[in-house]
N, C-alpha and C positions, 0 to 999 in steps of 0.2 A: 385656390389661392395662387396668382401668378408670381414668377420670380421678380423680384423689383431690380432693376438694372440702372445703375449710374454710369454715366459716359463721361470720362475725363479727358477733355481735349476735344474740340469741335473742328477739325480740319476735314480733310477728305474721307479719313477712316472713321471719324466720329460721326459724320453724316452717313455713312455706310452703315455702321452698327443702328443707328436710329431708323434706317430704313428696314433693316432685317428684323429688328424687334417687332416691327409692324406684321411681319410675315409668320411670326412664332405666337400663337395665341397663349402659350404658358409663360411667355415673358412680358414684362411691361416697363416702360422707360418711367424712371422714378424722377430723375434730373438730369440736367447738363452742366458740367462743371467748365469754367473757363478762366484762363490767365487774363483775357482780355475784359473790357468794360462790359458786363453781362447785358447792358442795355442796347449794346451794339451787335449782338449776336442773335440773330433770327432763325429759330429751328422749325422745322416742320410739323412736328407734333403739338397739336393744340393744348393749352391749358397745363403744360409742363414747365417747371420753372427752370430758368438759366441761373446760375448761381456762380459767385465768385470763388476761384479756387481756394482762396485763404480761408473760405468759410465751410469747406468739406467736411470737417469734423462735426460740425452741427447734424449733419446727416448720417451720424454713425448708426443710428438704430432704425433707419428708413430705407436703408439699401441692402439688398442681399449679395450682389455681386457688382464690383466696380471694374468696368472694362476701360482700361487705360490706352489712349489712343496718341501719345506722344511719340517722338522719334527715338530711335535706339542710339544715337551718337551721344545726346546729353540728357535727354528728358528721362527715359526709363530707368537708367542707373541709379538715379535718385529718388524718382517718384514711385516706382514699384515697391521697393522695401519700407519707404516711408508710408505709404498708404496700406501695405500689408499688416502694419502694426495696428490697423484699426479697421480694415475690412477685408472681406474675401475678394481677391483681385485676379484678373486676366491681363496679360500682356503679350504683344507680338515682337519682343526684342529679338533682332535678326542679325546682330553680329556674332557670328558662329564662334569665333575665336575668344570671346569674352563669355559665353554661356555658362561655362562652369563657375566664374567668378560671380556672375550675375545669380545665379541659381543659391550659391552659398548666402549672399546677401538677403535675398528674399526669404530663404529657407529659415534664416535664423529670426528674423522679425516675425514672420508668421507663426512659427513654432511658440515664441516667446507669447503671442498674442491668441494663439489659439485659432488661428485663422487658415484659409486654404489660399495659396498664390499657384496659379498655373501660368508659366511663363513660356515665350518663344512660340506662341500659337499663331497659326496661319498656314501657309502651304510649303515655304521653306524658309526657316525651319516650321515643321508642322506635318502636314500630310506626306510631304516628301521624305521626311524623316521616318515617318511610320512605315512607307512603303520601302525603305532601304533597309530597314529593320526586319521586315517580313521577309523580303527577299532573301537577306543574307541568312536568316535561320533557315530557310526552306533549300536554299542551294549554298551551303558553307564552302564548297570548292568552287568559288566564283570570284566575279569582282564586280564593283559597283562603278556606275557612271551616272553623273548627274548634269544635265545641261539646263541653262536658264534662258528664256527669251526665244526670238526677240522680243524684248519688253521693257517698259519703265520700271526702274526699282525705285520705290519710293524711299528706303532708307538710304540708298546712295545718293538720290536727287536731294534729299535733306541734308545729306552730309555736305554736298556742294553748296548749298545755300547758306551754310553756316560760315563759309570762308569770308572773311572780310573783303567788301568790293562787289560781291555777287548779289544782283537783285532778284534772280530767279534763274533756276536751271532744271534740265531734265537729263536723266542718264538713262542709257538704253544697255542692256546687257544682250549680246549678240553670240549665238553658239557658231563655232566654226563647222561648216557642213563635212568636210574631210574628217572631222573628229569623231561626229555623230555616226557616220558610215563606218568607221574603223570599230567603234564600240559595238554595234549592232552586228558586226562580223563574227563575233564569238570568238575571235583570236586573242581576246584580251590584252590589248594593247597598253602600253605604259603612256598615258597622256598627262602632261603637265598642266598645272592651272593655266599657264599662258597659251598652250596649244589648244584648250578646249573653248574659250570665250575671249572675244574682244569687248571693250567698252567704248560706247560713244557718248560725249557729253556736248550738251548744247546749252551755252550759258549767256544769259543776258547781263551784262555788268553795269556797275553804276557808272555814272559819267565820271570821267576822269581816273577811274580805277586803273590799277597796273595789272594790264591783263597777262604779261609773263608772270608776275609773282602768282596770280590766280592759277594758272595753268601749271606752275611748278607745285602748287600747294596741292592740286588734285591728283596728278600723276604720281605723287610721292606719298600719298595718304596711305598708312598701313592699315590692313584689314579691308579696306575698300578697292584702292586702286593700283598700289604699288606692284602687284604679283601679275598685272595683265597690260597688253598693249593698249593703251588707251588714247583716245583721239578727242581733242577738246575744240569745239567750233563756238566762236564767239558771234553771237546774231542779236538783233534788235529784241526787246521785249515784244514788240508787235510780231514778228515772225515767230518768236516762241509761242505766242497765244495762238496764232493761226495754224501753225503747222505741228505743234507739239503740245496740245491742250488735253489730249487723250491720256488714259493711263492703262494701256493693254500690258499683258503680261502671260506668262504660262513657263512651259518647260517639259522635261523628260525626266524620269528616272529609270535606267537601264541596268539589269545586272544579267550578266550571262554566267552560267556555270554547268557543270558536268556531273552525272551521276551514274550509277551503274558500278558493278564491281571492278572493272577495268576502265572506269570513267569514259565509257564508250558512247554515253548520251549526251547530247549538247543541247541547253535549253536556254531560252531568252525571255526575260519577264521584262515588260515595260508598261510603265504608267505615265500618262501625260495630262496636262491641263492646258486649255487654251481659254484665257480671261479677257473678255472685252474690258473689264474693269478690274485692276489689282486691288484697290482698296476695298472696292463692294464685295469681291469675293472673300477677302482677308476678313472683312467684319461678319460674314455669314460662318466663318469658321470659329471665330471669337465667340458669337453668339452660342454656338453649340458646346462649346468648352465652358461657357459662363453656367449653362444647365448643369454640366458635369460637376462643377465646382460647387454648386449648391447643394446637391444630391451628395457629395463626399462630406460636405460641412455637416450636413444634417445627419450623417452616419458617425460623425465625431472624428473625422480626420483632420489633421493640421498638417501646416510645413508647405514647402515648396514641391512641385510636381511639374512634369513635362508631357507632352501628348504620349511619349512612351510609357508613361505610368498609369494612363487612365484607360479602363476596358471601354471598349466600343459601345457598349450599350448605354453607359451613362451620358452619351451625346444625344441620344435619340429622345423625342418626345413620346415615343410610342412605349408601351410596358414591356416587360420582358416577354409576357405571354404571346403578345402581338408580333414582337420581333421574331419569336421561335416559329410561330405559325406563318409568318409571310416572308421571311428573309432566308430561314434555313431551309 
């Protein structure tokens, strides 16, 4: 029996989840839920219903894991706890500063309902979080450096689009080359948030919108832009579509550390991702953790978890015996 997946929200990320379900024989798409008119949403999988979000509870016994594909700014803080009260859920909440608060909300709902909620699943937070944890545990006498980009941040772009007067937007996170070189040197430099990255925003404003007000709302936005040197470019919707329609991303996790009785041995651990499509890759990670959520729930677990709490073997479609023989 395949694991029945529901997709809640059908934007770039939701479409990516639909595609990756097709690549995982042990997963099957049960339904897609949307806040739009279901008749206006065309999905790729044949004979799968598109359902109004307001009717989601009618599917409570027909879905094993619900993958939430909304934005972190306003959608997921409300949707994930609400749906965790009825379904096993996975989300990609990526506002780092608010993860403890979001965890507590989802944990309370999931424990009361006896469901599993795995939050902040993706590549950062997500896979990069795991690599920071592994590297820090292995080299306790050291320092972490994380660099993102150059690439489009879905969460930051979504946050800009929520600003009144913005028709569409893309935000690029750009690592500062000199900061990356300093991190790789093993000299453990102290680098501020502002020294490590810049942010470039391309915004198509509504006709007549106050561009100065939009720019100020962007550059002062807490948790997103206030701590960075941020440049805002206002361009036409046509130019945005022609030059910024892709959603690439990636980045690096670097840890430098020392070992030995006298700390005489220097080491550098580096993990990198180069992603042609941020949402397509994030969707692949979400699908793997949906498998883990199902297995954990089958074992009787409940409450909220993060990627740091899930053993790697739960992610794989292979059996423990196959993993031991092929990967160890």
